[in-house]
Structure formats: structure tokens, C-alpha cells
C-alpha distance (Angstrom), angle and dihedral (degrees) to the residues before:
residue distance angle dihedral
M1 . . .
S2 3.80 . .
Y3 3.76 131.0 .
R4 3.76 127.2 -148.0
V5 3.80 116.6 -142.5
V6 3.76 111.5 -139.6
R7 3.81 113.7 -153.7
R8 3.74 113.0 -154.1
A9 3.80 115.1 -149.9
V10 3.80 123.2 -137.9
T11 3.76 109.6 -102.0
L12 3.77 123.0 -130.0
V13 3.80 90.5 -113.4
E14 3.80 91.6 54.5
L15 3.81 91.2 48.2
L16 3.79 91.3 51.3
V17 3.81 90.7 49.2
V18 3.82 91.1 52.3
I19 3.81 91.7 47.9
S20 3.79 90.1 48.6
I21 3.81 91.7 51.4
I22 3.82 91.8 48.7
G23 3.80 90.1 48.6
L24 3.79 91.0 49.9
L25 3.79 91.6 49.9
M26 3.81 90.9 49.5
A27 3.80 90.6 49.5
V28 3.80 89.9 52.7
L29 3.81 98.2 41.1
L30 3.82 101.4 39.9
P31 3.83 96.5 66.2
A32 3.80 88.9 46.3
V33 3.80 91.2 52.1
Q34 3.79 91.6 46.1
G35 3.79 90.5 47.6
A36 3.80 91.2 51.2
R37 3.79 91.0 50.2
E38 3.79 92.6 49.3
A39 3.81 90.0 48.0
A40 3.79 88.6 54.3
R41 3.80 91.0 48.1
R42 3.81 90.5 50.7
V43 3.79 89.9 52.4
G44 3.80 88.7 51.6
C45 3.81 91.4 49.0
R46 3.79 92.2 50.0
S47 3.80 90.5 48.5
N48 3.82 92.3 50.3
L49 3.79 92.4 50.5
R50 3.79 91.0 48.4
Q51 3.81 90.6 51.6
V52 3.79 89.3 51.2
A53 3.82 90.6 51.2
L54 3.79 91.8 48.6
A55 3.81 90.1 50.1
V56 3.81 88.1 55.4
R57 3.78 89.2 52.8
G58 3.81 88.9 48.3
H59 3.80 89.4 54.2
H60 3.80 90.0 48.6
D61 3.81 92.5 49.1
A62 3.80 90.3 51.8
R63 3.81 99.7 41.2
R64 3.82 103.9 19.7
L65 3.81 89.2 -124.8
F66 3.77 138.0 83.6
P67 3.82 113.3 -107.4
T68 3.79 109.9 -85.7
G69 3.79 135.7 -137.4
H70 3.82 117.9 -133.6
F71 3.80 105.1 -157.5
I72 3.85 119.7 150.7
I73 3.83 126.9 3.9
Q74 3.80 102.8 17.7
G75 3.78 94.9 24.8
G76 3.78 98.5 31.7
V77 3.79 125.0 -156.0
G78 3.80 134.2 -75.0
P79 3.81 134.9 1.5
D80 3.80 96.0 -32.9
S81 3.80 94.3 53.5
R82 3.79 133.5 91.2
A83 3.79 90.4 -129.7
W84 3.81 96.1 142.5
S85 3.80 119.7 172.0
W86 3.78 135.3 -130.6
L87 3.81 89.9 -101.4
A88 3.79 90.6 58.4
R89 3.79 90.8 50.3
I90 3.81 95.5 53.4
L91 3.82 93.9 55.6
P92 3.85 93.0 101.3
Y93 3.81 89.7 54.2
M94 3.80 95.2 54.5
E95 3.81 99.4 51.1
E96 3.81 93.4 -90.4
K97 3.81 98.4 108.4
A98 3.81 91.5 125.8
L99 3.81 90.3 56.5
Y100 3.81 90.5 47.0
E101 3.79 92.1 52.5
E102 3.79 94.0 43.0
G103 3.79 90.2 53.3
R104 3.83 93.5 46.3
V105 3.78 88.4 -136.0
G106 3.79 110.9 -154.2
R107 3.80 92.9 12.6
A108 3.79 105.7 58.9
T109 3.78 125.7 54.7
L110 3.77 116.5 -111.8
R111 3.79 90.4 -104.8
Q112 3.80 93.2 48.5
S113 3.79 92.2 50.1
T114 3.79 120.5 87.7
I115 3.81 97.8 -148.1
V116 3.81 108.0 61.4
G117 3.79 91.8 95.1
R118 3.81 94.5 48.5
Q119 3.79 121.4 113.6
V120 3.82 109.7 -133.4
A121 3.80 109.6 -154.1
L122 3.79 95.2 -147.1
F123 3.81 90.9 56.7
L124 3.82 93.2 56.8
C125 3.81 129.5 83.4
P126 3.82 111.1 -136.6
S127 3.82 90.0 -139.8
D128 3.80 94.4 61.9
G129 3.79 109.5 82.5
Y130 3.81 92.4 -179.4
S131 3.79 97.1 60.5
N132 3.80 92.9 39.6
A133 3.82 91.6 54.3
G134 3.80 91.4 78.2
P135 3.81 142.5 -82.5
R136 3.79 119.4 -35.7
W137 3.80 127.0 -117.7
D138 3.80 99.1 -157.4
A139 3.81 102.2 58.3
G140 3.79 112.9 160.5
N141 3.81 115.3 -106.1
L142 3.82 90.1 6.6
S143 3.80 109.5 53.6
G144 3.76 122.4 38.1
D145 3.82 97.2 -27.2
V146 3.79 98.8 128.5
R147 3.80 95.2 176.4
N148 3.79 92.9 78.1
L149 3.78 100.2 10.8
P150 3.82 116.0 83.9
A151 3.80 91.3 162.0
P152 3.83 124.7 72.6
S153 3.80 119.1 -85.2
I154 3.77 119.3 -79.0
G155 3.81 91.9 -140.1
A156 3.79 121.4 -144.8
V157 3.81 117.7 31.5
G158 3.81 123.9 -169.1
Q159 3.79 113.5 -121.4
T160 3.79 132.0 -134.2
N161 3.79 134.8 -160.6
Y162 3.80 92.5 -159.1
Q163 3.79 126.5 71.7
G164 3.79 131.4 179.2
C165 3.80 117.9 -106.8
S166 3.81 108.9 -114.5
G167 3.79 92.1 -173.3
S168 3.80 136.1 -110.5
N169 3.81 104.4 -58.2
W170 3.80 117.4 100.9
G171 3.76 139.4 155.0
A172 3.80 111.6 78.3
D173 3.77 131.1 63.1
G174 3.79 112.3 -155.8
S175 3.80 94.0 -167.5
Q176 3.81 91.3 63.8
L177 3.81 95.6 36.6
L178 3.79 92.1 -131.0
D179 3.79 123.5 148.0
D180 3.78 92.9 -162.8
I181 3.81 118.6 34.3
G182 3.77 93.7 175.4
T183 3.78 101.3 -108.0
D184 3.78 121.9 157.7
W185 3.81 88.9 -150.9
P186 3.83 109.6 59.1
N187 3.80 115.2 167.4
Q188 3.78 131.1 172.5
S189 3.80 119.0 -140.1
P190 3.80 118.3 -112.3
D191 3.83 87.4 -146.5
R192 3.81 104.2 111.9
S193 3.79 91.9 -158.6
L194 3.81 88.4 71.5
K195 3.79 108.9 80.3
G196 3.81 132.5 -167.0
R197 3.78 116.3 -24.0
D198 3.83 90.5 -4.0
A199 3.80 88.2 72.2
W200 3.81 87.5 66.1
D201 3.81 99.0 35.9
G202 3.79 104.4 96.5
M203 3.78 91.3 163.9
D204 3.81 98.6 64.2
H205 3.81 103.2 8.5
G206 3.79 103.2 37.2
D207 3.78 121.2 171.8
G208 3.81 90.9 -145.8
V209 3.79 132.3 84.5
M210 3.83 97.8 -85.7
W211 3.81 138.7 14.1
R212 3.79 137.6 167.7
S213 3.84 98.6 -85.8
D214 3.79 100.9 26.4
Y215 3.81 92.0 129.6
L216 3.83 81.9 89.3
R217 3.83 89.4 61.3
P218 3.83 106.3 21.6
R219 3.79 112.4 -157.7
S220 3.77 132.1 -145.0
L221 3.78 137.9 174.1
R222 3.78 90.9 -80.1
H223 3.81 88.3 67.3
V224 3.81 92.3 58.5
K225 3.79 97.7 94.1
D226 3.79 98.8 169.8
G227 3.80 96.2 54.3
T228 3.79 131.2 -90.7
S229 3.81 93.0 -100.0
K230 3.81 91.7 54.9
T231 3.81 101.8 43.0
F232 3.79 124.0 87.0
L233 3.79 115.8 -127.8
A234 3.82 102.8 175.2
G235 3.77 140.8 -14.1
E236 3.77 143.6 -169.3
A237 3.80 124.7 -70.5
L238 3.81 136.1 -171.5
P239 3.82 112.9 -141.1
E240 3.80 90.2 -165.9
K241 3.82 88.9 66.2
N242 3.80 96.7 42.1
R243 3.82 129.4 39.5
Y244 3.80 89.9 -159.2
V245 3.78 96.7 74.9
G246 3.79 119.5 106.3
W247 3.77 132.0 128.7
A248 3.82 102.3 -132.4
Y249 3.80 103.8 46.3
A250 3.80 122.3 76.6
N251 3.80 93.0 -142.4
N252 3.81 91.9 56.2
A253 3.80 104.8 42.7
Y254 3.82 104.7 70.0
A255 3.82 135.9 68.4
T256 3.81 137.6 -176.0
C257 3.78 131.5 -115.7
A258 3.81 89.0 -147.6
I259 3.80 87.9 82.8
P260 3.83 108.8 69.7
P261 3.83 118.1 -110.8
N262 3.82 112.0 -91.2
V263 3.79 87.2 5.8
V264 3.79 119.8 -146.1
P265 3.82 114.7 -152.3
V266 3.78 115.7 -106.6
E267 3.79 114.4 -102.1
G268 3.77 113.3 -67.9
R269 3.81 94.7 14.7
S270 3.79 135.2 100.8
Y271 3.78 123.9 -161.1
S272 3.78 119.9 -132.6
P273 3.83 115.7 -151.6
S274 3.82 86.5 -127.2
W275 3.82 96.0 58.5
W276 3.78 99.4 80.9
P277 3.85 96.8 -179.9
N278 3.81 88.5 75.2
V279 3.81 102.8 29.8
N280 3.81 104.8 39.5
G281 3.80 92.7 101.2
F282 3.79 134.9 98.5
R283 3.81 123.7 -76.0
S284 3.79 141.0 148.3
S285 3.79 142.8 -160.1
H286 3.82 90.6 -121.8
R287 3.76 117.3 107.4
G288 3.78 115.8 -107.2
G289 3.79 102.5 4.8
L290 3.78 148.6 -15.0
Y291 3.79 143.1 -111.0
F292 3.81 127.4 -97.3
A293 3.78 126.3 -171.8
R294 3.78 118.9 -143.6
V295 3.78 127.4 -146.1
D296 3.81 92.1 -101.5
G297 3.82 89.7 60.5
S298 3.80 96.9 -104.6
V299 3.80 119.7 132.3
D300 3.81 122.9 -145.3
W301 3.78 135.6 -172.3
V302 3.82 113.0 -121.3
E303 3.80 123.4 -167.6
């Protein structure tokens, strides 16, 4: 006796049902996978910012001062200056001493140094694809900004997603001798030691922990009057939204709290990445908020 095996083919309806089920599962699982990845990237961002804050404390423990910015006068301006930032000066305290020494930070000009175009992993938020894509070639005051740049462009500039908090005062820039720099977010400092236009000049007379020319008034823990756990040290930045964001240069490594976090332009306005008076605040690529580090090394989520 013999048996004939009958093979039944899959019908078109059955195939469409299977495809529909797979599509439904993908639609359900893909956002979950993406959410998990972003959560991991946020953890990495928070960790990086904390390491930066701890490096600042390491600098303070060693030198009894916060790392200083050297913009204007002593540091000069532009590619042929020694206007190194606070981020450059903490390199030895975050296991980047070799990079610090190679770049001759504080001794060489930015153009003479070989490290200004380097991307430093600890200065980059994993969530920001723009900054992680490589150095930028249009950095304000260094690359193609002819207003304050008589010398040729420096070329590639390493980016950063973390800027020092210069404080809350904003609205006058002493280096350009302008009374009105066109910001939508003017704010006078409550610090009574800042007189006249200095009370508005968050660039060179900040009422925060660090600003671009604070070598003129070096700060230490004794200047933190509100407590180290209540005072912002640094926060997140988005280079894509602001040309003045770079880790090595003192003019590009600080931002103001006078501009709201993740600022939205006032009605009827649009903010160009080149117009720093309105974009030199803190922002992130995370949904709903951003991270700030405090002077004590803690990192908090701010909405």
C-alpha cells in the first residue's frame, strides 16, 4: 500500500496575515528599542558631565581655584591667541594629560597647537549626532567669522556638548563696547559688586562660577555663596544651534542661564546659530529637558 503526501501551499491571505503580524510587532518593538537606546545614551551623557564636574573639582583641589578662561588681554582673541578655556585646563584631571601636554595648553596659541581640532569623547553627549559626527569648520571667532577674526581661519575645531555656566547676567558685551547687543533675554545681575554695564556683561563679568575671561577674577569655593549643591557649574549645549561652541577656546566654552533652557524664539523671531546673544544658552537633544552639573559634582535633570 502506498501513500501520497499532499503538500498544501500557503495562501495569499495567510501570507498577508503573517506579514501584518510581523509589521505590527515591529511597530510595537521598534519604539521600545529606540527608547532603550536613548535611555542608555542619556545615562552616558549624564556620566560624561559628572566626570567633567569631578575634573573641575580635581583642578580646584590641586590649585585652590576653578579652571580659568583667558579671553581678551592676556589670552587675546582668535586663532593666534592663547585664549584657552576651562575645558582645556581640566584635561590633566580627566586622564587626558598626554593630550594636554601635546597641545601645550596655556603656552601655545590655538593655531600653533595640534589639538584644537580633536574630538574629546568625554566632552560629547552620545545623544547628539551632530557633535559626534566630527569637528566643525565654521566655529565662531575661529573659522570664517570675519567680524572678530582678522587672521585666516584655524580650520577644524573640536566640539563640546558641555559649557561652563557664566551666571545669570546678560545683555552687554564689554569686548565689543556695545550697550545693546540685540538679545531677547537681557538680565541684570543681583550681585552688588558688579557695577554699571558690568552688571549686564555675562561674557566678561559673569556672576556665575566661570566665564570666558575669569582669569581676571579667579574663583574658588569660597565664592560659592549659595552652596555647592545648589550652584550650577556646567550644562548641556547643542553645537548645531550655536556656532560658538567648542571645547578649546575660551570664547566658545561658556553659556548663560539668562537664556531659558532649550530656548524657543520669541514670537515672530528666528534664531540664527551665528547670533550668539540669543543662542548662547543651554540646550540638549534629549526630549523634555537637559542635564546640569553642580559645583559639588552632582548632576540633575532640569526641564
